[in-house]
N, C-alpha and C positions, 0 to 999 in steps of 0.2 A: 231950670236944669240946663247945664252946658251940653253942647252937641256931643262931646266925647262921652259924657255920662249917659246920655240917651242911647248912643250906639252900644255902650257897654251893657246897659240894661237890656236892650234888644238882643244882643249876643248871648247874654246869660239865659234869657227866656227861650231863645231858639235851642240852646244847648240842653236845657232842662227838657224841652219838648222832644228833642231828638233822643235823649236818654230814656224818656218814658216810652216812646215808640219802640226803641230797642228792647225794652222789657216786655212789651206786648208781643214783639216778634219772637222772642225767646219762648214765651208762653205758648204761642201758637205752633212753634216748631216742636215743642214737647208733645202737643196733641198730634201733630202730623207724624212724627217718628213713631209714636205709640200706635197710631192707626195702621201704619205700614207693618210694624213689627207684630201686631196682633191679628193681621189678616183682614182688616177692613179695607173697603174701597173708598178713596177720597173723592168727593164730588166737587168741593170748592174750598178755597182758602181766602180769608179776608183779614187784612190788617188795616185798621182805621177805615177809610172810605174806599180803599183799593181792594178789589176782589178778583181773584183768578178762578175761572170756571174750568174744571179739569175735563169735563165731557166734551166730545167733539161737537162743534169746533171750539178749541180752547181759545179763551179770550179774556182780556182784562176789562173790567167795568168799574165805574165810579158810583158810589152810593152816598149821596149827600144827605144823610139823616143824622140828627144830633146823637141818636143812640149808637151810631156806628163810629163817630169820630174818635172816641177814646177807647175803643174796644177792638176785638178781633174774633174770628170764628173759623172753625174747620168743620165743613159739612162732610159726613161720612155715612156709609151704610155697610151692612154685612156683605161679605163676599160669598158667592156660591161655592167657592173652593174651600172655605173654612167655616163650618157651621156649628162646631162643638164649643161648649163653654162660652157662649155668646155673652152671657151676663157678666162673667168674670172679666172677659176682655173689654167689655163696655166700661166697667168700673176703672180698669187700668187706664183706658183712654181718657176718662173724665179727670182723673187725678194727675195725669201726666203733665198738664200745663203748669200746675202749682209745683210739681216736683222739679220741673225744668227751671223755674224761677228760683226755687230753694237751692238747687245745685249750682246755679250761676253765682250766687253770693260768695261762697268761699273761693271760687275760682277767680273772680274779679278782685277780691281782697288780697289773695296771694299774688296775683299778677301785678297789682298796684304796688305791693311791697317790693317785688323783684325788679320792676321796671322803673320805679321811681315816679310813677304817675302821681299827679297832684291828689292829695287826700280829698279835695272837694269833689273831684269827679267820682272817685270810688264811693264816697259817702252818699252822693246824690244818687248814683246807680243803685246802691244797696237799699236806700230808703224807698225809691220808686219801685224797685223790683219786689220788695216786701209788700208795698202797697198794692201792686197788681195781684200778688199771690193771695194776700189776706182778703182782698175785695172779692176775688173769685171764689173763695171758700164760703162766702155768705149765702145762705139759702134764700135767694132773692129772685123774683121773676116779675117783670112788669112789661106788658105789651110785647115788643120784639126783643127785649133784653132778658136773657136767661143765663144766670151764672152757674158755674160748675157746682157750687155748693147745693143749689136747688136740685140739679139733676141727680146728685149723689144722694141727697136726703130722700127724694122721691123713690129712687130705685131701691134703697136699703130699707126704708121704713113705711112705704105706702102700701105694702101688701103684695101678695103673689100676683093678683090680677093686674095691678099696675106695672109690675115688672114684666109680665108677659106682654102687656101692651107696648112697652118701650122696645122690647126685643122684636116684636112683630113689626114695628115701624122701621127698624133697622133692616129687616129681611125683605120687606115688600118690594122695594125698588129693584134689587138684583133678581128676585124671583120673576117679576114681570118681564125684565129684559130677557132672561133665559127662556121664558115661555114664548115671547114674540119670536125669538130666534128659531126655536123648534117649530113653531107654527108656520113661519115664513119658509122654512126648509121642507115643510110637508111631513115632518117626523111626528106622526100621530101619538106614538107611545110616549115620547119625551114631552110633547106638548101637553098631554093629559097629566103626566107626572108633575110638571111645573105648575099647571093650572090648578091642580088639586091643592098644592101647597099655597098658592096665591089665595084661594078661597079660604083655606084654614086660617091664614094670617088675617084676612079681611074680617073674619068672624070674631077675632079678638079685639078689633078696633071699634070703639063705641060709636064713632061717626057713621058707621055702616048700619047701625041700629037706630040712629036718632035723626040724621040729616035726610030730608026728603029726596035730595038729588042722588044720594048714594044708596039708599035702600033698594030702588029698582036696579041699580047697577050690579049689586051683589046677586040679584035674581038673574040678571043676564049672564053673569059669569057661571052660575050654576046651570043655566040652560045650555050654555056653550060646553060645559063639562059633559052633560048628557049627550049632546050631539057628537062630541069627540068619542065617547064610549060607543055610541051607535056606529060611527064611521069606522072604528077599529073592528067591530064585530062583522059589519057588512062589507068591509074593505072598499069603502067609497072615499073620494077625496074630501078633505076638511074644508069648511066654509072659509071664504077669504075675508069676510068682514069681522072685525073685532070691536067689542065695546071699549070706549076710551076711559082709562082710569087715571 
């Protein structure tokens, strides 16, 4: 192979890789925009091996795992400010990535016609974008790889108990945060309110009934609930120590 042919092959390969990464970025942007529009809180954004953690301190990290190289993810949880219709909003977020890919296809096709961009670029983009979209619609899960289609099938067809479990996982993190804020501020009434919701959510999660490390933790939370109720009645300060969840 001539050096120029080799360089051309490398250039085409890099261009195809770049277009694929662009399709993944569009997919994750769809999830991100839907999260914000539906009132969810975004914990992290990952495209390929680059991950941005949104919680303080915000930081970029690299994840060199084969399962991460060709994929992306948006980590999110329910917001304490928006708690109604969580299931519907969850479904909208799950399908938003595929919807973003689908919406980008006619946009790129029309832009290519208007701007005179080479048909090869538009064709490659459309092919790879549709590949990302249809792949994510597959109901597939293996180790750390969970596709949107799997989340959608589980939520829609696995029964009410499984749906409640998924919604509970979305709510647990912000509820814990609100409880810690109220507890640290010495607000016993609000701390009890949030702790009661935390306990109700934990009771919906199977690991709190099956994992030896979590079973006593739920008991500690219930004991803390009783102590908070007693502190409110007797008007005494609340305990400073909290179980780690």
